[in-house]
C-alpha positions as CSV (number, residue, x, y, z in Angstrom):
1,X,-13.0,-32.0,5.6
2,X,-11.8,-29.2,7.7
3,X,-8.4,-27.7,6.8
4,X,-7.3,-25.0,9.4
5,X,-8.8,-26.0,12.7
6,X,-8.0,-23.6,15.4
7,X,-8.8,-25.0,19.0
8,X,-12.9,-24.3,19.3
9,X,-14.2,-22.6,22.5
10,X,-15.4,-26.4,24.7
11,X,-19.4,-26.7,25.4
12,X,-21.1,-24.1,27.4
13,X,-18.9,-21.6,26.9
14,X,-19.7,-18.2,26.5
15,X,-20.4,-17.1,22.7
16,X,-17.6,-14.5,21.5
17,X,-19.7,-11.5,20.5
18,X,-18.6,-9.8,16.9
19,X,-18.0,-6.1,17.8
20,X,-16.9,-5.2,14.2
21,X,-16.7,-6.3,10.2
22,X,-14.6,-4.7,7.6
23,X,-14.6,-5.5,3.5
24,X,-11.6,-3.5,2.3
25,X,-11.7,-4.4,-2.2
26,X,-8.5,-3.9,-4.2
27,X,-6.8,-4.5,-7.1
28,X,-4.8,-7.0,-6.1
29,X,-6.9,-9.1,-3.3
30,X,-10.4,-8.5,-1.0
31,X,-9.9,-8.5,2.9
32,X,-12.1,-9.6,5.2
33,X,-11.6,-8.9,8.2
34,X,-14.1,-9.4,11.9
35,X,-13.4,-8.2,14.9
36,X,-14.0,-9.4,18.5
37,X,-12.7,-9.0,22.4
38,X,-11.7,-12.1,22.9
39,X,-10.1,-14.3,19.8
40,X,-12.0,-15.5,17.0
41,X,-11.1,-19.1,16.3
42,X,-12.0,-21.1,12.6
43,X,-11.9,-23.3,10.4
44,X,-11.5,-23.2,6.7
45,X,-13.2,-26.1,4.9
46,X,-12.8,-27.6,1.6
47,X,-14.8,-27.7,-1.1
48,X,-15.6,-28.6,-4.7
49,X,-16.4,-25.7,-6.4
50,X,-13.0,-23.9,-7.2
51,X,-15.2,-20.5,-7.0
52,X,-16.0,-20.5,-4.1
53,X,-14.6,-20.6,-0.4
54,X,-16.2,-21.7,2.9
55,X,-15.1,-20.9,6.7
56,X,-16.4,-21.4,9.6
57,X,-16.5,-18.9,12.9
58,X,-16.9,-21.5,16.1
59,X,-17.9,-20.1,19.3
60,X,-20.0,-17.2,17.9
61,X,-23.8,-16.4,17.4
62,X,-25.2,-14.4,14.4
63,X,-25.6,-11.4,15.8
64,X,-26.7,-7.6,13.5
65,X,-22.2,-6.9,13.0
66,X,-21.9,-10.2,12.2
67,X,-24.9,-10.3,9.7
68,X,-24.1,-7.0,8.0
69,X,-20.9,-8.5,6.2
70,X,-22.5,-9.4,3.6
71,X,-24.3,-5.5,2.2
72,X,-20.4,-4.8,2.7
73,X,-19.0,-6.8,-0.4
74,X,-18.9,-4.5,-2.9
75,X,-21.1,-4.6,-6.6
76,X,-17.5,-3.7,-8.3
77,X,-15.5,-6.3,-6.4
78,X,-13.0,-8.0,-9.2
79,X,-13.3,-11.3,-6.8
80,X,-16.2,-11.8,-4.2
81,X,-19.4,-11.9,-6.0
82,X,-21.6,-12.1,-2.8
83,X,-21.2,-13.1,0.7
84,X,-23.4,-15.5,2.3
85,X,-24.1,-16.4,6.3
86,X,-25.1,-19.1,7.9
87,X,-26.0,-20.7,12.0
88,X,-25.2,-24.1,11.1
89,X,-25.4,-24.9,14.9
90,X,-25.1,-23.2,18.1
91,X,-22.0,-21.1,18.7
92,X,-21.2,-22.1,14.4
93,X,-21.4,-20.2,11.7
94,X,-20.9,-20.3,8.5
95,X,-19.1,-17.5,5.7
96,X,-19.7,-18.7,2.2
97,X,-17.8,-16.2,-0.2
98,X,-19.1,-16.8,-4.2
99,X,-16.3,-16.4,-6.5
100,X,-16.3,-14.6,-9.3
101,X,-12.6,-16.3,-10.7
102,X,-10.6,-19.4,-8.7
103,X,-9.3,-17.5,-5.7
104,X,-6.3,-18.6,-3.0
105,X,-7.6,-18.2,0.8
106,X,-5.3,-16.9,3.1
107,X,-6.6,-16.6,6.8
108,X,-4.4,-15.9,10.2
109,X,-5.6,-13.8,13.3
110,X,-4.2,-10.3,15.0
111,X,-3.6,-9.2,18.5
112,X,-5.4,-6.1,19.2
113,X,-3.0,-3.3,18.0
114,X,-3.4,0.3,18.2
115,X,-7.7,1.3,18.6
116,X,-8.1,-2.5,16.9
117,X,-9.6,-5.5,19.4
118,X,-8.4,-9.2,17.8
119,X,-9.2,-9.9,14.5
120,X,-9.6,-12.4,12.4
121,X,-8.8,-12.2,8.6
122,X,-9.4,-13.6,5.9
123,X,-7.8,-12.2,2.2
124,X,-8.7,-13.7,-0.5
125,X,-6.6,-13.8,-3.6
126,X,-6.7,-14.3,-7.8
127,X,-5.6,-17.7,-8.1
128,X,-2.9,-16.6,-10.6
129,X,-1.2,-12.7,-9.4
130,X,-1.0,-10.8,-11.5
131,X,2.4,-9.4,-13.0
132,X,2.5,-5.5,-12.5
133,X,5.4,-5.1,-15.5
134,X,2.7,-7.3,-18.0
135,X,0.3,-4.5,-16.8
136,X,2.8,-1.6,-17.3
137,X,3.4,-2.9,-20.9
138,X,-0.1,-3.5,-21.4
139,X,-1.6,-0.1,-20.7
140,X,1.8,1.0,-23.1
141,X,0.2,-0.9,-25.5
142,X,-3.0,0.2,-25.4
143,X,-2.1,3.6,-25.2
144,X,-0.1,3.2,-28.7
145,X,-3.3,2.3,-30.5
146,X,-5.2,4.8,-28.7
147,X,-3.3,7.7,-28.5
148,X,-4.5,10.3,-26.0
149,X,-4.9,13.9,-26.8
150,X,-2.6,16.2,-26.6
151,X,-2.9,18.0,-23.0
152,X,-3.2,21.6,-23.3
153,X,-0.4,24.0,-21.6
154,X,-1.3,26.3,-19.5
155,X,-1.1,29.7,-19.7
156,X,2.6,31.2,-18.6
157,X,2.1,33.1,-15.4
158,X,4.0,36.4,-14.6
159,X,6.8,36.2,-12.8
160,X,6.1,36.7,-9.1
161,X,2.7,36.0,-9.8
162,X,0.8,34.2,-7.0
163,X,0.8,35.8,-3.9
164,X,3.3,34.7,-0.6
165,X,0.1,32.2,1.1
166,X,-0.1,30.2,-2.0
167,X,3.9,29.5,-2.8
168,X,4.9,29.3,1.1
169,X,8.1,30.6,1.3
170,X,9.4,30.3,-2.1
171,X,9.6,34.3,-2.2
172,X,12.2,34.1,0.8
173,X,14.2,31.4,-0.7
174,X,15.8,31.0,-3.8
175,X,14.5,28.6,-6.0
176,X,16.4,26.1,-7.7
177,X,17.4,24.7,-11.0
178,X,16.2,22.0,-13.0
179,X,18.1,20.6,-15.2
180,X,17.2,19.9,-19.3
181,X,15.7,16.3,-18.9
182,X,17.0,14.1,-21.6
183,X,15.5,10.6,-21.7
184,X,16.1,8.2,-24.1
185,X,14.4,5.0,-22.1
186,X,11.1,3.9,-20.7
187,X,11.8,5.5,-16.8
188,X,9.5,4.0,-14.9
189,X,8.6,5.3,-11.0
190,X,6.8,3.5,-8.5
191,X,4.7,5.9,-6.4
192,X,3.7,4.4,-3.0
193,X,0.6,5.7,-1.1
194,X,1.5,5.9,3.0
195,X,-1.0,3.2,4.8
196,X,-4.3,2.0,3.4
197,X,-7.5,-0.6,4.2
198,X,-7.2,-0.5,8.0
199,X,-4.3,1.4,8.7
200,X,-5.7,4.7,8.1
201,X,-2.4,6.7,9.2
202,X,-2.2,9.5,10.9
203,X,-5.6,11.5,11.8
204,X,-6.0,15.0,12.0
205,X,-8.2,16.9,14.5
206,X,-11.1,17.4,11.9
207,X,-11.2,13.8,11.1
208,X,-8.7,13.5,8.0
209,X,-7.4,10.3,7.4
210,X,-3.3,10.2,6.1
211,X,-4.9,7.7,3.5
212,X,-6.5,9.3,1.6
213,X,-4.5,12.4,1.1
214,X,-1.6,10.0,0.2
215,X,-3.3,8.5,-2.6
216,X,-5.2,11.8,-3.8
217,X,-1.8,13.8,-3.9
218,X,-0.1,9.9,-5.5
219,X,-2.7,9.8,-8.0
220,X,-1.9,13.4,-9.0
221,X,1.9,12.4,-8.7
222,X,1.2,9.6,-11.2
223,X,-0.9,11.8,-13.9
224,X,2.1,14.2,-14.1
225,X,4.8,11.3,-14.6
226,X,2.6,9.7,-17.0
227,X,2.2,13.2,-19.2
228,X,6.4,13.2,-19.3
229,X,7.4,11.6,-22.7
230,X,9.5,7.9,-22.1
231,X,8.3,8.0,-18.0
232,X,5.4,6.0,-16.6
233,X,4.4,6.0,-12.6
234,X,3.0,2.8,-11.3
235,X,1.2,3.3,-8.3
236,X,1.7,0.7,-5.1
237,X,-1.6,0.8,-4.3
238,X,-4.2,2.6,-6.1
239,X,-7.1,1.8,-3.8
240,X,-8.4,1.6,0.1
241,X,-6.7,-1.2,1.2
242,X,-3.5,-2.3,3.2
243,X,-0.3,-3.2,1.3
244,X,2.2,-5.3,3.4
245,X,5.6,-2.8,3.8
246,X,7.2,-5.9,2.0
247,X,4.8,-6.2,-0.3
248,X,5.2,-2.4,-1.4
249,X,9.5,-3.0,-1.8
250,X,8.7,-6.6,-3.9
251,X,6.2,-4.5,-6.6
252,X,8.3,-2.0,-7.1
253,X,11.4,-4.3,-8.0
254,X,9.0,-6.4,-10.1
255,X,8.6,-3.6,-12.2
256,X,12.2,-2.7,-12.1
257,X,11.9,0.6,-11.0
258,X,14.0,3.3,-11.6
259,X,12.5,5.1,-8.4
260,X,10.3,4.8,-5.5
261,X,9.0,7.2,-4.1
262,X,6.8,7.1,-1.1
263,X,3.9,9.4,0.2
264,X,2.9,10.5,3.5
265,X,1.5,13.2,5.8
266,X,2.2,12.5,9.2
267,X,1.3,13.4,12.8
268,X,3.4,14.7,15.1
269,X,2.4,14.8,19.4
270,X,2.6,18.5,19.4
271,X,0.1,20.0,16.8
272,X,2.4,23.4,16.1
273,X,4.7,21.3,14.2
274,X,4.2,21.9,10.5
275,X,6.5,21.3,7.2
276,X,8.0,19.1,4.7
277,X,10.3,16.6,5.3
278,X,12.0,13.7,3.0
279,X,13.6,11.1,4.0
280,X,16.2,7.9,2.6
281,X,17.4,5.0,4.0
282,X,20.9,4.7,6.4
283,X,22.9,2.5,6.7
284,X,24.1,3.3,10.4
285,X,22.0,5.1,12.8
286,X,18.8,7.5,12.4
287,X,20.2,10.9,11.9
288,X,17.7,12.6,14.4
289,X,15.6,11.3,17.6
290,X,12.9,12.7,15.6
291,X,13.8,10.7,11.9
292,X,14.5,7.6,14.5
293,X,11.1,7.9,16.0
294,X,9.1,8.1,13.1
295,X,10.7,5.2,11.0
296,X,9.7,3.2,14.0
297,X,6.1,5.2,13.4
298,X,5.8,3.7,10.1
299,X,7.3,0.4,10.4
300,X,4.7,-0.3,12.7
301,X,1.9,0.5,10.0
302,X,2.0,-3.7,9.9
303,X,0.7,-4.1,12.9
304,X,-1.8,-2.4,12.6
305,X,-2.5,-3.1,8.9
306,X,-2.2,-6.8,9.6
307,X,0.3,-9.1,7.8
308,X,0.3,-12.9,8.5
309,X,3.7,-13.7,10.5
310,X,4.5,-16.5,8.5
311,X,4.8,-14.0,4.6
312,X,8.5,-14.3,3.5
313,X,10.2,-11.1,3.7
314,X,12.7,-11.7,1.9
315,X,14.1,-8.3,0.5
316,X,13.5,-6.6,3.7
317,X,16.5,-8.9,5.3
318,X,19.3,-7.2,2.2
319,X,21.6,-6.2,4.2
320,X,22.4,-2.6,4.8
321,X,25.9,-2.7,3.6
322,X,24.8,-4.5,0.3
323,X,22.4,-1.3,0.2
324,X,25.8,1.8,0.6
325,X,28.0,-0.5,-1.1
326,X,26.0,0.1,-4.4
327,X,26.2,3.6,-3.8
328,X,21.5,3.5,-3.5
329,X,21.8,4.9,-0.1
330,X,23.4,7.9,-1.8
331,X,21.6,8.3,-5.2
332,X,18.4,8.3,-2.8
333,X,19.6,11.2,-1.0
334,X,21.0,13.1,-3.9
335,X,16.9,12.7,-5.2
336,X,15.9,13.9,-1.8
337,X,17.5,16.6,-2.1
338,X,16.0,17.3,-5.2
339,X,12.6,16.7,-4.3
340,X,12.9,18.7,-0.6
341,X,14.5,22.1,-2.4
342,X,11.2,22.2,-4.4
343,X,9.0,21.3,-1.6
344,X,10.6,24.1,-0.1
345,X,9.5,26.3,-2.8
346,X,5.5,25.5,-1.8
347,X,5.8,24.9,1.6
348,X,8.4,25.3,5.4
349,X,10.8,22.7,5.4
350,X,10.3,21.1,8.7
351,X,14.2,20.1,8.5
352,X,16.1,21.9,5.8
353,X,18.2,18.4,5.0
354,X,17.3,15.2,4.0
355,X,17.0,13.0,7.3
356,X,17.8,8.8,7.4
357,X,16.3,6.6,9.4
358,X,15.8,2.5,8.8
359,X,12.4,2.8,7.1
360,X,11.1,-0.7,5.9
361,X,9.5,0.3,3.1
362,X,12.9,1.8,1.5
363,X,14.9,-1.0,1.8
364,X,14.7,-2.3,-1.7
365,X,17.9,-2.9,-2.6
366,X,18.1,-1.7,-6.3
367,X,16.2,1.3,-5.9
368,X,16.6,5.1,-5.2
369,X,13.9,5.4,-2.6
370,X,12.4,8.2,-0.2
371,X,10.0,9.0,1.4
372,X,8.1,12.5,1.5
373,X,6.5,14.0,4.6
374,X,4.0,16.6,2.6
375,X,2.8,18.3,5.7
376,X,1.9,17.7,9.5
377,X,-1.9,16.2,9.7
378,X,-1.7,17.3,13.2
379,X,-1.6,20.5,12.9
380,X,-5.0,22.1,12.1
381,X,-3.3,25.0,9.2
382,X,-1.3,21.9,7.6
383,X,-4.9,19.1,7.9
384,X,-7.1,22.5,5.6
385,X,-4.6,23.0,3.0
386,X,-3.8,18.9,2.9
387,X,-7.5,18.7,2.4
388,X,-7.4,21.0,-0.5
389,X,-7.3,19.5,-4.2
390,X,-4.9,22.5,-5.2
391,X,-3.0,22.4,-2.8
392,X,-2.6,18.5,-3.6
393,X,-1.7,19.3,-7.3
394,X,1.1,21.8,-5.7
395,X,2.4,19.0,-3.6
396,X,2.5,16.6,-7.1
397,X,3.9,19.0,-9.1
398,X,7.0,19.8,-6.2
399,X,7.7,16.1,-6.5
400,X,7.6,15.6,-9.6
401,X,9.8,18.8,-10.1
402,X,12.6,16.9,-7.7
403,X,12.0,13.9,-9.8
404,X,12.8,15.9,-12.7
405,X,15.5,17.8,-11.5
406,X,17.3,14.2,-10.1
407,X,17.1,12.4,-13.3
408,X,18.5,16.0,-15.6
409,X,21.8,15.1,-13.2
410,X,21.7,11.7,-12.5
411,X,20.0,10.4,-16.6
412,X,18.7,7.3,-16.2
413,X,21.4,3.8,-17.6
414,X,20.9,1.8,-20.6
415,X,18.6,-1.0,-19.4
416,X,17.9,-3.7,-21.4
417,X,15.0,-5.2,-19.1
418,X,12.5,-2.5,-21.0
419,X,13.0,-0.8,-23.8
420,X,11.3,2.9,-24.4
421,X,8.9,2.1,-27.6
């Protein structure tokens, strides 16, 4: 029995040649992408074995590129144990996946976008999706049973220590005061590393990919947040996988996150553009043409990374009126101002104020959310900085200092959904 049969190439028609295959392994799902210059037809086969997925490619033949697919499955993949290819008839190739656990497939096609041609995408999800909130609570329980050693405090630096090159414009700008932080319940910060998987984001002149820089800074920021008593951070993606914009919002809401920080390192058409920026959602129009351009560019990530059009998108359908009424945008701007002030100690500011536009990833209706453009990968000097581990750490520290300052001025309100242990 065949399911999801797409009209196949007719008898005698030219075979479709596969030009690329990619496998992305993540903690929440695995993606297999097959790319060709023409649309690929497929049929998903049923199987009596709940730990096997079988899909037939119609109108194509095995070639060296397609045959390389099994070797691209990671031995550490939590879902797929191995992959096999078999030519079952002229113009028909079967892809069989042996699973480590029961899983559910989701197959769809994508039209050409950016540098990609036609793609056939197979996403493999666990039969029972993990609960991110429960995972956070399990992590806290493990820490209680096995407390981590106390971090070693760094030696205080003398006033004025550090070069102007290290500190950017800090020597020329008064440093903002960070209010004392008092937290009486567990605070959750959702950290969103922009792009990922098939969507590399911006690419610098020397090949640096935005998705790698954002994940590196996000992981460093998580370490800083986790070290703060009463605070925990969760990475929206913790690997090189694509996460749709609405899924980023959904995961943050499932976590009952108190803040959402999306980290980026964008490019501009002019290589001399430089500096850090912070963006919040707008209930009206964009505050500048640049903000409007950037929002459209970031919102197009789903076209590049690949999202099935039949996926429900409930959170992005929330009206901006609801967002503005509950004060969420106002608090997002305040959070952005606190972070922007600390970024100004490290780097030149591309914009001196928090910009606003219709970023899809910032549309959680009940979580103050900001998008941080750390620097421009299109600027050769800033690309070099962003590649350095020391600069990534300073960037994470600046963002964290802004989060602390925001909570110092706006302490988190009591909540009975998650109790501080």
